[in-house]
N, C-alpha and C positions, 0 to 999 in steps of 0.2 A: 439463211441470209435474209435480212430485212433491208429493203431499199426504200428510201424516202428522198425523192428527187435525185441528186447526185451523191447523197450520203448512203453508206452501207454499214451494216453491223453484222457480225458473225457470232454465232453461239460458241461456247467453249468446245463442244464436240466438232463443230465445223473447223475451227482453228486447229484442233488436234489432228483431224483427218487430213487437212491441207499440209500440216507439218510433216506427216508421214510421206507425202508426195514431194516434199522439198520446197513447199511454198510457205513463206512466213507471213501470216496475216495479222500478227499482233498489233502492228501500228497502222493497219489499213483502215481508213475512215471514209474514203471516197471511191467512186467507180474508177477514176483515173489512177489512184493508188493501187487498186485491185488489178487493173490492166498492166501496170508497171510490174507488179509482183509476178504475174503470169509471164510477162515478157522476159523478166530476169531469169526465170526457170528455163525458158526456151533458149535464151542465149547460152546458159550453162550447158544444156543438152547439146546445142549446136557445136560447142567447142569440145566437150568431153565425150559425148555419146551420140554422134550424128546418126548412127544406125537406129538407135532407139527413138530419136526424134522423127525419123522417117517412118518408123513403124507406127508411132502415135498418129502422125499425119495421115497415113494410109487408113488406119482404123476410123479416124474422124471422117475422112472422105467417104468411106463405105457407109458409115452410120448416117451421115447427112445427105448422101446422094450427090454431093458436090464433087467436081473433078479435082484431082490433085494438081497443084500448081506446076508449071513447067520447071524442070530441074535446071538450075543455073550451072553453067560450065565456066571454069576458070580459064581465062585467056592467058596463054604463055608466051 
């Protein structure tokens, strides 16, 4: 990834790698668009595979040393 200010560019191999993870970077040109592409994947995981999203969050938490966010409970 090449970043110049708020603009980003991805190589073909980076786009292909991201596509394998479910992230479409073909039209991403800014950091905001990149953030939205990642957020779109998170929303999909949240709806379809919440256990996988939690597993990813736990791995990121362990890797970065940051605590996991509090789990939200649905009020009935």
